[in-house]
Every structure is written in structure tokens, then in C-alpha cells.
C-alpha positions as CSV (number, residue, x, y, z in Angstrom):
1,X,0.0,0.0,0.0
2,X,2.8,2.4,0.9
3,X,4.6,1.7,-2.4
4,X,1.4,2.3,-4.3
5,X,0.9,5.7,-2.5
6,X,4.5,6.7,-3.1
7,X,4.1,5.9,-6.8
8,X,1.0,8.1,-7.0
9,X,2.8,10.9,-5.2
10,X,5.7,10.8,-7.7
11,X,3.3,10.8,-10.6
12,X,1.3,13.7,-9.2
13,X,4.5,15.7,-8.5
14,X,5.7,15.2,-12.1
15,X,2.3,16.4,-13.4
16,X,2.6,19.4,-11.1
17,X,6.1,20.3,-12.5
18,X,4.9,19.9,-16.1
19,X,1.9,22.2,-15.4
20,X,4.1,24.8,-13.7
21,X,6.5,24.7,-16.7
22,X,3.7,25.2,-19.2
23,X,2.1,28.0,-17.2
24,X,5.5,29.8,-16.7
25,X,6.4,29.6,-20.4
26,X,3.0,30.9,-21.5
27,X,3.1,33.7,-18.9
28,X,6.6,34.8,-20.0
29,X,5.6,34.9,-23.6
30,X,2.6,37.1,-22.8
31,X,4.5,39.7,-20.8
32,X,5.4,41.8,-23.8
33,X,2.5,42.2,-26.3
34,X,4.9,43.6,-28.9
35,X,7.2,40.5,-28.8
36,X,6.7,37.6,-31.1
37,X,4.5,35.0,-29.4
38,X,6.1,31.7,-28.5
39,X,4.5,28.6,-26.8
40,X,7.7,28.1,-24.9
41,X,11.3,29.2,-24.8
42,X,12.5,26.0,-26.6
43,X,12.3,25.2,-30.3
44,X,13.1,21.9,-32.0
45,X,14.0,22.0,-35.7
46,X,13.3,18.5,-36.8
47,X,14.8,16.6,-39.8
48,X,16.4,19.5,-41.6
49,X,19.2,19.8,-44.1
50,X,21.7,21.5,-41.8
51,X,24.5,23.6,-43.3
52,X,26.3,24.1,-40.0
53,X,29.1,26.1,-41.7
54,X,30.3,26.5,-45.3
55,X,31.1,23.2,-46.9
56,X,29.5,21.1,-44.1
57,X,26.0,19.9,-45.1
58,X,24.2,17.2,-43.1
59,X,20.8,15.8,-44.0
60,X,18.3,14.5,-41.5
61,X,19.6,16.6,-38.6
62,X,17.9,18.2,-35.7
63,X,18.6,21.4,-33.8
64,X,17.4,22.2,-30.3
65,X,17.2,25.8,-29.2
66,X,16.7,26.8,-25.6
67,X,17.3,30.0,-23.6
68,X,18.7,31.8,-26.7
69,X,21.4,29.1,-27.3
70,X,21.9,26.1,-29.5
71,X,21.9,23.3,-26.9
72,X,21.9,20.2,-29.1
73,X,22.6,19.3,-32.7
74,X,22.4,15.8,-34.2
75,X,20.4,13.2,-36.1
76,X,19.3,11.2,-33.0
77,X,18.3,13.7,-30.5
78,X,14.6,13.8,-29.5
79,X,12.4,16.9,-28.8
80,X,11.9,17.7,-25.1
81,X,8.3,17.8,-23.9
82,X,8.2,21.6,-23.7
83,X,9.8,22.4,-27.1
84,X,7.8,23.7,-30.0
85,X,8.6,21.3,-32.9
86,X,9.0,22.7,-36.4
87,X,9.0,20.1,-39.1
88,X,11.9,20.9,-41.4
89,X,11.7,17.9,-43.8
90,X,12.2,20.0,-46.9
91,X,13.9,23.0,-45.3
92,X,17.5,24.2,-45.0
93,X,19.1,25.6,-41.9
94,X,22.0,28.0,-41.9
95,X,23.8,30.2,-39.3
96,X,22.3,33.7,-39.1
97,X,23.9,36.2,-41.4
98,X,26.3,38.8,-40.0
99,X,26.4,42.4,-41.2
100,X,29.8,43.9,-40.4
101,X,29.4,47.4,-41.8
102,X,26.2,49.4,-42.4
103,X,24.0,52.1,-40.9
104,X,21.4,49.6,-39.8
105,X,19.3,50.9,-36.9
106,X,20.8,54.4,-37.1
107,X,18.4,57.2,-38.1
108,X,20.0,59.5,-40.7
109,X,20.4,62.9,-39.2
110,X,18.7,65.9,-40.8
111,X,20.8,68.1,-43.0
112,X,21.1,71.4,-41.1
113,X,22.4,74.5,-42.8
114,X,25.5,75.4,-40.9
115,X,26.2,78.9,-39.7
116,X,29.3,80.6,-41.1
117,X,32.5,79.6,-39.4
118,X,34.5,82.6,-38.1
119,X,37.9,80.8,-38.5
120,X,37.7,78.2,-41.4
121,X,41.3,77.1,-40.6
122,X,40.3,76.1,-37.1
123,X,36.7,75.1,-37.2
124,X,34.7,73.3,-34.4
125,X,35.3,69.6,-34.6
126,X,31.7,68.8,-35.4
127,X,31.8,71.2,-38.4
128,X,35.0,69.6,-39.6
129,X,33.5,66.1,-39.3
130,X,35.9,65.1,-36.5
131,X,33.7,63.2,-34.0
132,X,35.5,60.0,-33.1
133,X,33.9,60.0,-29.6
134,X,30.4,59.4,-31.1
135,X,29.3,55.8,-30.5
136,X,26.4,54.1,-32.1
137,X,25.6,52.3,-28.9
138,X,23.7,55.5,-27.9
139,X,22.2,56.0,-31.4
140,X,20.8,52.5,-32.3
141,X,17.0,52.4,-32.6
142,X,15.5,48.8,-32.8
143,X,12.3,50.3,-34.3
144,X,14.1,51.8,-37.3
145,X,12.8,50.1,-40.4
146,X,16.3,48.9,-41.6
147,X,16.5,46.6,-38.6
148,X,13.4,44.6,-39.7
149,X,14.6,44.8,-43.4
150,X,17.9,43.3,-42.6
151,X,16.4,40.6,-40.3
152,X,13.9,39.7,-43.1
153,X,17.0,39.2,-45.4
154,X,18.4,36.7,-42.9
155,X,20.7,38.9,-40.8
156,X,20.8,38.5,-37.0
157,X,23.8,40.7,-36.1
158,X,24.9,44.1,-37.4
159,X,27.9,46.2,-36.7
160,X,26.3,49.7,-37.0
161,X,28.3,52.6,-38.4
162,X,27.6,56.3,-37.5
163,X,26.8,58.9,-40.2
164,X,29.3,61.7,-40.6
165,X,32.4,62.9,-42.4
166,X,36.2,62.3,-41.8
167,X,36.0,60.7,-38.4
168,X,32.3,59.9,-37.9
169,X,32.7,57.8,-34.7
170,X,32.7,54.3,-33.3
171,X,30.8,51.2,-34.3
172,X,28.8,48.9,-32.0
173,X,27.5,45.3,-32.4
174,X,23.8,44.7,-32.0
175,X,21.4,41.8,-32.3
176,X,18.7,42.5,-34.8
177,X,15.8,41.6,-32.5
178,X,13.2,43.8,-30.8
179,X,13.1,45.3,-27.4
180,X,15.3,47.9,-25.7
181,X,18.6,48.7,-27.4
182,X,20.7,48.0,-24.4
183,X,19.3,44.4,-24.3
184,X,20.4,43.9,-27.9
185,X,23.9,45.4,-27.5
186,X,26.7,42.8,-27.9
187,X,29.6,45.1,-27.9
188,X,30.1,48.9,-27.7
189,X,33.0,50.6,-29.5
190,X,33.9,47.6,-31.7
191,X,35.7,49.8,-34.2
192,X,36.7,53.3,-35.1
193,X,36.0,54.8,-38.6
194,X,37.9,57.0,-41.0
195,X,37.0,58.2,-44.4
196,X,38.3,60.6,-47.0
197,X,35.1,62.7,-46.9
198,X,35.6,66.2,-45.7
199,X,33.6,69.4,-45.1
200,X,34.1,71.9,-47.8
201,X,35.2,75.4,-46.9
202,X,36.8,74.5,-43.6
203,X,40.0,72.7,-42.6
204,X,40.6,69.9,-43.5
205,X,38.8,70.6,-46.8
206,X,40.9,68.3,-49.0
207,X,42.0,64.6,-49.0
208,X,45.6,65.6,-48.3
209,X,44.4,67.8,-45.4
210,X,42.3,64.9,-44.0
211,X,45.3,62.6,-44.1
212,X,47.5,65.2,-42.3
213,X,44.8,65.8,-39.7
214,X,44.5,62.1,-39.0
215,X,48.2,61.8,-38.6
216,X,48.3,64.6,-36.1
217,X,45.4,63.2,-34.1
218,X,46.8,59.7,-34.1
219,X,50.3,60.8,-32.9
220,X,48.8,63.0,-30.2
221,X,46.7,60.0,-29.1
222,X,49.8,57.8,-29.0
223,X,51.6,60.4,-26.8
224,X,48.6,60.8,-24.6
225,X,48.1,57.1,-24.1
226,X,51.8,56.6,-23.2
227,X,51.7,59.5,-20.7
228,X,48.5,58.1,-19.0
229,X,50.1,54.7,-18.7
230,X,53.2,56.2,-16.9
231,X,50.9,58.3,-14.7
232,X,48.9,55.2,-13.8
233,X,52.1,53.3,-12.7
234,X,53.7,56.2,-10.8
235,X,51.8,59.5,-10.7
236,X,54.1,61.2,-8.1
237,X,55.5,64.5,-9.5
238,X,53.5,64.3,-12.7
239,X,50.7,66.7,-13.8
240,X,47.3,65.0,-14.1
241,X,46.7,63.9,-17.7
242,X,44.3,66.1,-19.7
243,X,43.3,65.1,-23.1
244,X,40.4,66.1,-25.3
245,X,37.6,63.6,-25.9
246,X,38.5,63.1,-29.6
247,X,42.1,62.2,-28.6
248,X,40.9,59.8,-26.0
249,X,38.5,58.2,-28.5
250,X,41.5,57.1,-30.6
251,X,43.3,55.3,-27.7
252,X,41.8,51.9,-28.6
253,X,43.1,52.3,-32.2
254,X,46.5,53.3,-31.0
255,X,46.6,50.3,-28.5
256,X,45.2,48.0,-31.3
257,X,42.3,47.1,-29.1
258,X,40.0,47.8,-32.0
259,X,40.7,48.2,-35.8
260,X,40.3,51.3,-37.8
261,X,37.6,50.8,-40.5
262,X,39.0,52.8,-43.4
263,X,36.2,53.4,-46.1
264,X,38.1,52.6,-49.3
265,X,35.7,52.5,-52.3
266,X,38.1,53.2,-55.1
267,X,41.7,52.3,-56.1
268,X,43.1,55.6,-54.8
269,X,41.4,55.2,-51.5
270,X,42.9,51.7,-51.0
271,X,46.3,53.1,-51.9
272,X,46.1,55.8,-49.3
273,X,44.8,53.4,-46.7
274,X,47.7,51.0,-47.1
275,X,50.2,53.9,-47.0
276,X,48.7,55.3,-43.8
277,X,48.7,51.9,-42.1
278,X,52.3,51.3,-43.2
279,X,53.3,54.6,-41.7
280,X,51.4,54.5,-38.4
281,X,51.0,50.8,-37.8
282,X,47.3,50.5,-36.7
283,X,45.1,47.5,-37.3
284,X,42.8,48.1,-40.2
285,X,39.8,46.7,-42.0
286,X,39.1,48.0,-45.5
287,X,35.4,48.8,-45.8
288,X,33.0,49.3,-48.8
289,X,35.7,48.3,-51.2
290,X,34.7,48.5,-54.9
291,X,38.1,48.6,-56.7
292,X,40.6,46.6,-54.7
293,X,41.9,44.2,-57.3
294,X,45.0,46.3,-58.1
295,X,46.2,45.7,-54.5
296,X,45.1,42.2,-54.1
297,X,48.6,40.8,-53.6
298,X,49.3,43.4,-50.8
299,X,46.1,42.7,-49.1
300,X,47.0,39.0,-49.1
301,X,50.5,39.4,-47.9
302,X,49.5,41.8,-45.1
303,X,46.5,39.7,-44.2
304,X,44.2,42.7,-44.2
305,X,40.5,42.0,-43.8
306,X,38.3,43.4,-46.6
307,X,34.6,44.2,-46.7
308,X,33.6,44.2,-50.4
309,X,30.7,46.5,-51.3
310,X,27.6,44.8,-52.4
311,X,26.5,47.9,-54.3
312,X,27.2,46.5,-57.8
313,X,27.3,48.6,-60.9
314,X,24.5,48.6,-63.4
315,X,24.8,46.1,-66.3
316,X,26.4,47.8,-69.3
317,X,24.0,48.2,-72.2
318,X,25.6,48.6,-75.6
319,X,24.8,51.7,-77.5
320,X,25.9,51.9,-81.2
321,X,25.6,55.7,-81.3
322,X,28.9,57.6,-81.0
323,X,29.0,60.8,-79.1
324,X,29.5,64.1,-80.9
325,X,33.1,64.3,-82.1
326,X,33.9,60.7,-81.2
327,X,35.3,58.4,-83.9
328,X,34.2,54.8,-84.3
329,X,37.7,53.6,-83.1
330,X,37.6,55.8,-80.1
331,X,34.1,54.6,-79.2
332,X,35.2,50.9,-79.6
333,X,38.2,51.5,-77.4
334,X,36.1,53.3,-74.7
335,X,33.4,50.5,-74.7
336,X,36.0,47.8,-74.4
337,X,37.7,49.5,-71.5
338,X,34.3,50.0,-69.8
339,X,33.4,46.3,-70.3
340,X,36.7,45.2,-68.9
341,X,36.3,47.4,-65.8
342,X,32.7,46.1,-65.3
343,X,33.9,42.5,-65.6
344,X,36.8,43.1,-63.1
345,X,34.2,44.5,-60.6
346,X,32.1,41.4,-60.8
347,X,35.0,38.9,-60.7
348,X,36.8,40.7,-57.9
349,X,35.2,38.4,-55.2
350,X,36.3,35.3,-57.2
351,X,39.8,36.7,-57.6
352,X,40.0,37.3,-53.8
353,X,38.8,33.8,-53.1
354,X,41.4,32.3,-55.4
355,X,44.1,34.3,-53.6
356,X,42.8,33.3,-50.2
357,X,41.9,36.8,-49.1
358,X,39.4,36.7,-46.2
359,X,36.5,39.0,-47.0
360,X,33.0,39.7,-46.0
361,X,30.4,42.0,-47.5
362,X,29.7,45.7,-46.8
363,X,26.0,46.7,-46.8
364,X,26.4,50.5,-46.3
365,X,25.1,51.5,-49.8
366,X,23.2,48.5,-51.1
367,X,19.4,48.3,-51.3
368,X,18.5,45.6,-48.8
369,X,16.2,43.9,-51.2
370,X,19.1,43.4,-53.6
371,X,21.5,41.7,-51.2
372,X,21.0,38.0,-52.1
373,X,20.4,38.9,-55.8
374,X,23.8,40.7,-56.0
375,X,25.6,37.8,-54.2
376,X,24.1,35.4,-56.8
377,X,25.5,37.7,-59.5
378,X,29.0,37.4,-58.0
379,X,28.5,33.6,-57.9
380,X,27.6,33.6,-61.6
381,X,31.0,35.4,-62.1
382,X,33.1,32.8,-60.4
383,X,32.6,33.1,-56.7
384,X,32.0,29.7,-55.1
385,X,28.8,29.2,-53.0
386,X,30.8,28.1,-50.0
387,X,32.9,31.3,-50.0
388,X,29.8,33.4,-50.5
389,X,28.2,31.7,-47.5
390,X,31.5,32.3,-45.5
391,X,31.3,36.0,-46.4
392,X,27.8,36.0,-44.9
393,X,28.7,34.0,-41.7
394,X,32.1,32.7,-40.7
395,X,34.2,35.5,-42.2
396,X,32.4,38.5,-40.6
397,X,32.4,36.5,-37.3
398,X,36.1,36.2,-37.5
399,X,36.7,39.9,-38.5
400,X,34.4,41.1,-35.7
401,X,36.0,38.7,-33.1
402,X,32.7,36.9,-32.3
403,X,33.4,33.4,-33.8
404,X,32.9,32.0,-30.3
405,X,29.2,32.9,-30.3
406,X,28.2,33.3,-33.9
407,X,28.9,32.4,-37.5
408,X,28.0,28.6,-37.4
409,X,25.4,26.3,-36.1
410,X,27.1,24.5,-33.2
411,X,26.2,23.4,-29.7
412,X,26.8,26.3,-27.2
413,X,26.6,29.1,-29.8
414,X,24.0,31.8,-29.8
415,X,20.8,30.6,-31.5
416,X,21.0,32.9,-34.6
417,X,19.5,30.8,-37.4
418,X,18.1,31.2,-40.9
419,X,15.6,28.6,-42.3
420,X,14.9,28.5,-46.0
421,X,12.7,26.4,-48.3
422,X,15.6,25.9,-50.9
423,X,19.4,26.3,-50.8
424,X,20.0,29.9,-50.0
425,X,21.6,30.9,-53.3
426,X,18.8,29.3,-55.4
427,X,17.0,32.1,-57.2
428,X,13.7,30.8,-56.0
429,X,14.8,30.3,-52.4
430,X,12.6,32.0,-49.7
431,X,13.4,32.6,-46.1
432,X,10.8,30.9,-43.8
433,X,12.1,31.7,-40.3
434,X,14.8,33.7,-38.7
435,X,15.8,33.1,-35.1
436,X,17.6,35.9,-33.3
437,X,19.1,34.7,-30.0
438,X,16.4,32.0,-30.0
439,X,13.4,34.3,-30.7
440,X,11.5,33.1,-33.7
441,X,10.4,35.4,-36.5
442,X,8.3,33.9,-39.2
443,X,8.4,35.5,-42.6
444,X,5.1,36.4,-44.1
445,X,4.3,35.3,-47.6
446,X,4.4,38.3,-50.0
447,X,1.0,38.9,-51.5
448,X,0.7,38.0,-55.2
449,X,0.3,40.8,-57.7
450,X,-3.3,41.5,-58.7
451,X,-4.3,41.3,-62.4
452,X,-2.9,44.2,-64.3
453,X,-0.2,44.7,-61.6
454,X,2.6,44.8,-64.2
455,X,0.9,47.7,-65.9
456,X,0.5,49.7,-62.7
457,X,3.3,52.2,-62.9
458,X,5.3,53.2,-59.8
459,X,5.0,56.9,-59.1
460,X,8.8,57.3,-58.6
461,X,10.3,54.9,-61.2
462,X,11.3,56.4,-64.5
463,X,13.7,58.8,-66.0
464,X,13.4,62.5,-65.0
465,X,15.1,65.6,-66.2
466,X,16.3,68.0,-63.5
467,X,17.4,71.6,-63.1
468,X,19.2,72.9,-60.0
469,X,19.0,76.7,-59.6
470,X,22.5,77.9,-58.4
471,X,23.8,81.5,-58.3
472,X,26.3,80.9,-61.1
473,X,24.3,78.8,-63.6
474,X,21.5,76.2,-63.9
475,X,22.8,72.7,-63.3
476,X,21.0,70.3,-65.6
477,X,20.9,66.5,-65.8
478,X,18.9,63.3,-65.6
479,X,17.8,61.1,-62.7
480,X,16.9,57.5,-63.5
481,X,15.0,55.6,-60.8
482,X,14.4,51.8,-61.1
483,X,12.5,49.6,-58.6
484,X,13.3,46.0,-57.8
485,X,10.7,43.3,-57.4
486,X,11.4,43.4,-53.6
487,X,10.5,47.1,-53.4
488,X,13.8,48.9,-53.2
489,X,14.9,51.7,-55.5
490,X,18.2,52.3,-57.4
491,X,19.0,55.8,-58.4
492,X,21.5,57.1,-61.0
493,X,22.2,60.8,-61.4
494,X,23.7,62.0,-64.7
495,X,25.2,65.5,-64.5
496,X,24.9,66.7,-68.1
497,X,26.5,70.1,-67.2
498,X,29.7,68.3,-66.1
499,X,30.7,66.1,-69.1
500,X,27.8,63.7,-68.6
501,X,29.3,62.2,-65.4
502,X,27.1,59.6,-63.7
503,X,26.7,59.1,-59.9
504,X,25.0,56.3,-58.1
505,X,22.5,57.4,-55.4
506,X,23.3,56.1,-51.9
507,X,21.1,55.5,-48.8
508,X,18.1,55.7,-51.1
509,X,15.0,56.1,-48.8
510,X,11.4,56.3,-50.0
511,X,8.9,58.1,-47.7
512,X,5.2,58.8,-47.6
513,X,3.5,61.0,-50.1
514,X,5.9,60.0,-53.0
515,X,9.0,61.4,-51.3
516,X,12.5,60.2,-52.1
517,X,15.8,61.1,-50.4
518,X,19.4,60.0,-51.3
519,X,22.9,61.4,-51.7
520,X,25.7,61.2,-54.2
521,X,29.5,61.6,-53.7
522,X,31.1,64.0,-56.2
523,X,34.6,65.2,-56.7
524,X,34.4,68.8,-57.8
525,X,37.8,70.3,-56.8
526,X,37.6,68.0,-53.8
527,X,35.1,65.5,-52.3
528,X,31.6,66.8,-51.9
529,X,28.5,65.0,-50.6
530,X,25.3,66.2,-52.2
531,X,21.9,65.4,-50.7
532,X,18.7,65.2,-52.7
533,X,15.2,65.5,-51.0
534,X,12.5,65.2,-53.7
535,X,8.7,65.1,-53.8
536,X,7.2,63.5,-56.9
537,X,3.9,64.2,-58.7
538,X,2.5,62.6,-61.8
539,X,4.7,64.4,-64.4
540,X,7.3,66.1,-62.3
541,X,9.0,66.7,-59.0
542,X,10.4,69.5,-56.8
543,X,12.6,69.7,-53.8
544,X,16.0,70.7,-52.5
545,X,19.6,69.9,-53.1
546,X,22.0,70.4,-50.2
547,X,25.7,70.6,-51.2
548,X,27.6,70.7,-47.9
549,X,28.9,74.2,-47.0
550,X,27.8,75.5,-50.4
551,X,24.2,75.6,-49.1
552,X,20.8,74.5,-50.2
553,X,19.3,75.0,-53.7
554,X,15.9,74.4,-55.3
555,X,15.6,71.6,-57.8
556,X,12.7,70.7,-60.1
557,X,12.2,68.1,-62.8
558,X,10.0,66.6,-65.4
559,X,9.3,63.0,-66.3
560,X,11.0,61.7,-69.5
561,X,9.9,58.0,-69.7
562,X,10.1,54.5,-68.2
563,X,13.6,53.4,-67.1
564,X,13.4,50.1,-69.0
565,X,13.1,51.9,-72.3
566,X,16.2,54.1,-71.8
567,X,19.8,53.6,-72.7
568,X,22.2,54.2,-69.8
């Protein structure tokens, strides 16, 4: 009788524990109405094709997620009683993608017209673009739409980069989940930034000036750090160290605690970056690289990490019409050179892979809807799928120093996972789920186009003439706007006043009421960032163009036609 009672007590006690567990898990998931609803804190991905890391694919595997971690991986593990089971018979599981360089989660500051500087040779640091003390850990906004856009594209971690000029500030690493920013922060101050983008009209207003100013700041930081170390060891008889906040912000770069992210889009930028590193000796990551192939051997020999820009050039469309005064032979030579440059751009990733250069991708200027499409373009031009996957996962984890927690699907690592219905680089592949530190986000199916949808014209897409009213003369040109199937826009500005030079729009953002904002980088007697803020109507647009210290000017335009019918 006693044994029978004891057995019943044990059974009842187990039932009590099970009930408490279920009540607790339901209660926790209901505490925040804005958070994704979960039955419990555990998920079991059953019978999936697991790509645990590039080159390692295992069929019929299971993955157990609990408390934000991957707790078990294997073919023979069974789901616990409290886990939500997701049948993955025909699904593929990858490590969550890692974005090592973008403005994700950072709201673009408004362009404010600056007051006249009394001493242009010694301007305030903010006016000169020298703000290395700024840290995106205080700027990140989880509700900013780019966070959801990147997560929908399979990204679970971003290293966010501040907006700005020469020394815009420090990066920070964030999970791309929801909730308070401080709960999503992985690491504050994960890197410092430098770029050859200056404020016109004040020092340093040239690239040479920016290089000289950086040298001066770096050397002062080196001296200041050395002095503070001596003072810490034996302060007797020594004045208390006093350094400005911009100098102190460079201490981690001087001590090689963090790398300097040098924005190096073009060949001349890569050359200057390598020269400055050789001179001063800091650790460096080349960011947003578009033309790095000329220095591929140096990058390999010096083991410099590279972030290749995913903002690819437009496909070249052949035009048999020669320009005024151009001979057939000249046109043929120009077209051949342009095609060779275009091909080099698309095969650069493949070349770097063959040389063994470790690279990831930079997402600073790419439309998020074009990310996987552009990677597939690089694969078509020789990049292997394994190396492409490494550039999304293991390589950025290594560059950012987080391989211990992210970059692969392994027991003990953070549960950042992407689940797709086909291999990720298949053109028809769709992302079904994204897990960010164990929290499940299910991707909604995109609604199918209604009948006649192809004929419904987007109010922004097309080719538009423009005229900018400046004091000297009217600046004329053409703006071509194309829209991808995923909804992003690509903008090309053709300045017909300046030898028909073309510029690609960056940070293209569409707002309510047919508004579009973007900027272009020009080089008119020095680097100049030009912001466009436009409002479109049926047959025209109006707005403002802000050209740095030169001021703000009115712009207006008229529609010319559909972009697909134009020659670029």
C-alpha cells in the first residue's frame, strides 16, 4: 500500500512540475505584447538539411534551441516535452547572417544648414567632421525600419556605423531583434571609422588635409596614451593627464584594441589606406571596397580583412551611337575598357577567393532587397557558393571577433539561425524563419500581384530631367530611378553640365506621399556630398539639393519616360 501511494505521489509531482513549466512559459511569452508570441522558450528544428558552416552539409539533422542558445545538434536527439517542434523535412538551416558594416538601426540625421565659421582654418570639430567620440551604442534604434529589413533578409547581427564625415565615430555590435537597445547590444565601441570625406570650406577641406589631420590626431593620441600609462604606474610629481575627448576616443586604435575601419571604395582610397597603415601601424579593415583588385597581392601578404561593397554597378547596355566628335575607333576602345572594368568589378570576389583573401560584404550603400540577388550575380561570375556563404557567416564573425558565439550552427553558440525552403543561393529560395538569439520570426508570404499589376506604374520609377538653380548657372541632368521586385529603389544621377558624369545614389529612402531622399558623392575640386530630397507628382518633381557648405538650392524636374526603355 505504501509503495502504491508513493508511486501516485511521484506521478502527481511530475504532473505538477509539467503544469508549472507550461504556465510559466505561457506567462513569460505574454508579458510583452509587442514581442513575437512563443509557446515556450524552446524550439526543435526537426529533420532539416543542416549547413552548419560553409562546406559542411548534413541531411536529416535536428537542432534544439533553448534560452537563446543552440543546446543540441544531431540526427538522433529527440524533442523535449516543452519544445515547439518545427517540421523541417524539406527545409534548409543556416547560421544567421552577420552584417559587419552598415547604418542599420541608425536614423539618418537631418541636414542642417551650418552657420558661417569665423575661423575656417580652425573650425569646431563637429563642423570639420571630427567626432570619433560618437558611439552608435547610444544611437541605435531597434524600431528603425532597416532593422526589420535586414532581419527579413536573414541577418541576425549588425555592426552599426555612424553617419558623418572624416571621423564619424565608433561602431557597435547589435542583435537585430526587438526590445530595448541596451538588451540587444553585444559590444560597444567595436571599431573606429575614418573616411576621406571632408567638409568643404573649412579645414581639412581636402583629402591631403584629412590625411594630415588624422596623422596629427593619431600621434597625439599615441603620446597621450603613453603618458597616461606612466601616470597610472607612478603619478608622483606628474601633472594629471588632460586630453580632449576626440584624442581619448582614438586610444583603442593606438593600442590596437580595435581596428580602424577605413572606407576605401576606389583604387586611390585603397592606396592611401595602405600607405597610412604602413606609416602609423594601426590594425585596419578596408570597408565598402569597390576597386581593390589592383592591390590584391598586398592585401593577401599583409592579411588585411576586406569588406567588399555589395552595391554593384549597373549592367552595361551597348549603344551603337557615337558621341559628338567621337570616332568609331575611339568609341570601340572606350566601350572595351568600360566592359573590362565592369567584368573586373564582378569577378573581384572570385579573384580574392582564389588568392585566399578573407573578405565579408559591406551593406552600407546597397538596397537591402538586392543583397541576395547581388551575391548570386557574384556567384555567376566565379565566386563559389561556399565562399559566398562564408562571407555572410564565418568571415564576418572572424573579422568582428565573435566566432565563439556566432557564424556557425554549433552546440553552445547563440541561436541565430536562418531557415529557407531551398538552398540559400537558389534564385527561388525563400526565407521561412529567422531566429535571433532563440526568438523566432516567421516571414510572411508576399501577396501575389493583382491582375494588371505589371501595368501599374510606380510613381517614382522612371527617367526624370532635373534643373538645380544655383547663383552661377543652372545645373542640368537626368535622374533614373528603377524599382526592384522586392520594393527597393536604385538611383543614377547623370550630370549633363559636367561632361555627362554619372553618380550612383546612396542611402536611397522612400517616404510617404511620394518622397525620395538620397545622396551622391562628387569630386568637384575636392570630395563633396550632395543630398537630394524630392517630392514627386504625376509628371514632375520638386525639392531641395544640399551641397555641404555651399548651401541649399531648389531643384525641379519633369518625367521623360520609363527606365526600362532608356539607354544608360
